[in-house]
N, C-alpha and C positions, 0 to 999 in steps of 0.2 A: 614791522620796523621798516623805514624807508631812508635811503639816502641819495640826494641827487648828485649825480657823478658829472655829469656834463650839460651844457645848455646852449642853443643859438637863439640870439635874439633878433628881432625885426626891427630896423632902423626907424620904420614909420610910426607904429603904434605903441612899441615896447613889449609888445606879447611875445612869449616864446613860441618858437617855432617848433623846436626840438629839445626835448628833456630826455636825458638818460638816468634811469632811476635803478639802483639796487634795491631789492626787496628781500628782507631776511625774515624767516619766520619766527615769531616769538615762541617761547617755551609753553608747549601745550597747545597752540593753535592748530586748528584742522586745516587741511587744504583748501577748504572753502572759505577759509578768513578771509575778510576784507580789510583792505588798507588804504587810508586817504593820503592823498599826496597834496601838500601845498607849496608852490613855487613862488616865491615874491609875492604871495597873496593875491595873483592874477591868475593862478591855473588851479583847477581843482578836478584831479583824474579819480575816477572810481574803478579800482582793478580787481578782477576777479582771478583768483589763483586756480590752477588745475586746469586751464582750458587750452586749447589750440589757439584759440583766438582771444588776446585780450581787450575786454570791452571798456571804453572810456568815454568820456564826456568831455567836451570843450567849455569854454566860458558860456557860450550861447545854449548849450544844453544838446548840441548835435552829437550823435551818437557816432563814433568811430571805432574801426577795428584793426588791429594791427596787419600790417602786411607781411611782416615776417615774425615767426614765433618759433624759438629753438628750446625744444624741450630739454629738461635736466639730464644729463648721462652719468653723473655722478652716483655711485652706488654708497648707500647707506653704510653706516659703521656701528658697531657696538660699542658704545664708549665704556660704559661700566653696567654692573648689574648689582642688585642686592638680594639677599635671602633671608627671609624672615621665616625661621622654623618654628617660632611661635604660633604664627598665623597661618603657615603654609602657603606663603605668597613669594613668588618669583618677581622682582620687578627690573626691566630692562630699560636700559638709556640709550638713545640713538643720536647721533649728529643729524638727522634729517626726519622729518615727520614719516611715519609708517603706517600702512593699513593694516588695521587689526585683523580684518578679514583673511589675510593673506599668512597669517601665523600658522606656522606648522610645528606643534610641540616634539613631535619625534625627530626633528631637525637636532634637539639638544641634548648633549651627552654630559652628565655631571659624572664626577670622578674624585677619588682622593688622591694623596701624593704616593699611594702605595700602587696604584693601578687599577684599584677595583673601581668599576665604572656601572652606570645605569643609565639608559636611554628613557626619557620622559614618553609616556603615552598620550596623555591629554591634560589640558587646563582650561580654564574659563578666563578670557579677558575680562578685566574690571572697568575698562574706561574703551573710549573711541579712539579715533587716529591721533597720534601725538607724538612727541618726541620721546617721552616716558609711557611704557606700556606696563601694568601691574597684570599679574596673573595668578589666580588661585590654582594650586596645583590639585590634582586629584587624589582622593583619598588612598586609592592603590599606590599611586606614586609615592607619596609621603610615608606610606607603610614600609615599602620596599627601600627607600633612602634611609630609614631608620635601622631596618633590619641589616643592611649592608654597611652600617656607619658611614655613609658616606653624607656630607654636609652635616657632621657631628659639632664640627667647629669651623671656625674661618679657614684654618690651615688645610684643613680635609674638604674644602670646597673648591672645585676647579670647573671650569666651563668650557665646552667646545661647541661650536654648531656651525652646520653647512649653510651654505648659499640659499637653502631650501628654507630657512627659519622664518623669513619675511621679506616683503617688497616695501618700496617706498610709494607714494601715492601720485608719482609722476604717472600721467595717461599715455598710452593706453594700458599697459602692463605692469608698470611699475620696475624700478630696478632693483635687482635682489641684493639682500645685505652681503657684506663682505664676510667671509668665512673666519672664525676665531677657533684658536687651539689652547686648551688648558689655560684659559684667562682667568686670573684669580679675581675673587669676590671684593668687591669696594666695601660694602657694609654687610655684616652679618649679625643677625640676632637670633641667639640660641633658643633651644626648647628649654623653656623653664617650668612647664606643666608637668606634674606628675600624673601617673596613671590612677585609674580607679577601676573597681571592680562593679561591673553592670549588673551581674546576676551570679550565681552559682548552686549546685547541685551536690547534695550529700548523697552519695551513693552507697547504701548498706550492702548491696548485692557485691560490688567489687572493691569495697572498702577504702573508697577516694573521695576526695573533696576537690570538685572541679570549679575553677574560677574564669569567667568569661571576663575580660578588660578591655580599657578603652584603646589600647595602644600595645604595640610589641614591647615585649619585657625582657629584661636581663634576668632570666629565670634562676640563674644560679645565685642570684643575691637574694631571692625570696626569704622569708623569715616566718615560717609557721608559727612560732613563738607568739607573733603577732596579730594571730587572728583568733578571736574570740566568739565561739557559736553559742547560739540560744536556741535549743531545740525544746520548744512546749514548757519554757520555764526552766530548763537545766542550762545553768550558765556554765561553759567548759571553754577554758582556755587550752589550745591544743599543746602538747607536751612534746611534740615533735613531728616528724614526718619526711619523706623524700619526694624529692621534685622528678616529675616524669618528661614534661616538655622539654624541647630544646630551646636553645637562645633564639630570641625573636619570636615568639609564639605570642598570640593574644589569649592562648589559653593557658591556665597553670593548673596541672594535675598534681595534688598532695597526697601521695599514698599514706595513710592514717596509722599510727602505731596501736599496737593492741590494746593497750590501756584506755584510750581515747575510744575505739571501736566498742568496748566492752560496754563503758558507760552510755554510749550513744544508742546502740542497740537496745540495751535495757531500757532507756527511757523511751525509745520508739514504740517499743511491745508495750509499755504502759500507756502510752498516747499515740495509738496509730494515726489519728487526725492531726498529725504534728503540724505546728507552725514554725517556720524556721527562718532566722535573722543571722546575720554576723556583723560583728565590729571588726573592721579592719585598720588597727592602729597605725601610725605614722611608722614607715618603715618595714610594712609586711611585704611590699611590693614595689619593683624598681623597673623603669622604663630603660631603654639601651643607651639612655643619654644619662643614666644612673639618678634621674628625678625620682625621689621618693613619693608614694602616695599621701596624702592627708589623712586624717581620721575620717572614717565614713561608714556608716552602716547600710547594710544591702540586704534586701529580701531574699531568699533562696528556696528550692524547693527539696524534697527528699524523695530517693527511690528506696522504696520497701526493700525489705530483705526476704528474698523467697527461697535462698539456697539453705540446704540442710545443714546442720553444725557437721563440724569434721573434727575426728579425734586426732590431735596433733602430738600429744604425749602422754605418758603412763609412768607412774612410780608405785613399787608395790615395797611394803616395809613389813617385814616377817615379825620383827619385835612388837609392833601394834598391831598386826594383822588386819591392815588398812591399805587399800589401793588408792592411788590418786590418779584421776582422769583430768586432762587438760584439752579443752576444745577451742577452736577458732571462733566460736561464736557463743551468746549467752544461751544456756540451756534450763529447762525445767527441771530440778532435781528429782521431782516426785515420778517424773517419767522413765528414770533408768530403771532398765530390766536386767538384772545381773545374769539371768539366764542365757542372755544374748551376748555375753561376754566369755570370750575363750583365751586362755593363757596359754603360750607356747613356749618351750624350752629349746634354746639351741638354734643354730641356724636352719637346719633341716626338720625343725617343728617335730620331733620324735617323741614328744610327749605333749599332750594337749589335757587342759583342764578347764572346766567348766564350773563356775561356783552354783553353789545349789540355793 
């Protein structure tokens, strides 16, 4: 966009001898953008921006070069920024065209109102030199922001940046941007996508179900009752379980209850070449923004039980002359050998008895 500010005319042929023109970049134009200037339909100059000399042509087509060129010394300013946590994109708006090649992600620190902060490590620019620059955040930065609950909402999104963030396109080195401190976000798009289970392992050795998910989880909100396993045809909705992993983990380990383990281990013993899938109903897992998963089915694998069964409890009924043994695993009843069982009386085991 060009404006004629002043001009001197020749009294003979009416042609302009001097024209003072203000050139303002249009939004999104690169520094090499071309502008055409028409003054009284008698002068057509072709101006190239970003050069130490402005090249122009007079009416006759003769090439002229500027006698004096004053480069801009005005530092660019971050006017506003947008954070899209759905797409993982940070959009920066400046008042001057900036050089994308000079962007330094580590110059940006994001923080919440409580003072928790995180310095970005990397991002990928999605466009060239412009007033507005969009950057795709790295997966690790998105992960850490979600774990720390920074950028969880517009209120919890503040940006600080040093002068190392970016330079404008002024030659030869560009002017560094003005630093900003705790600037509020101008437009915020929250994360609305729930997590999903990408794979899982049923470990019959350690008695756990381990889920791998797409993003950090609010592990305290997980609901094992919404997890439905299918082991070689056995349909089993978990009766419960305790969660092992801490808040913000992409792994979720469910320590299974005994009743579920007994059925699963018996089924695997009957079908050792087991196939394993699971349906995770909506509400089984939640991300750190408390978005729930949608219903989805995922294939999994089984780690076979190679541990020996352990005796965990015993009860002796003298009225019925029966002894009841409880193990932590399914056992083959016909394999029990009573002669290997010793009954002890008292804390000092001063009387031992072995059934015949």
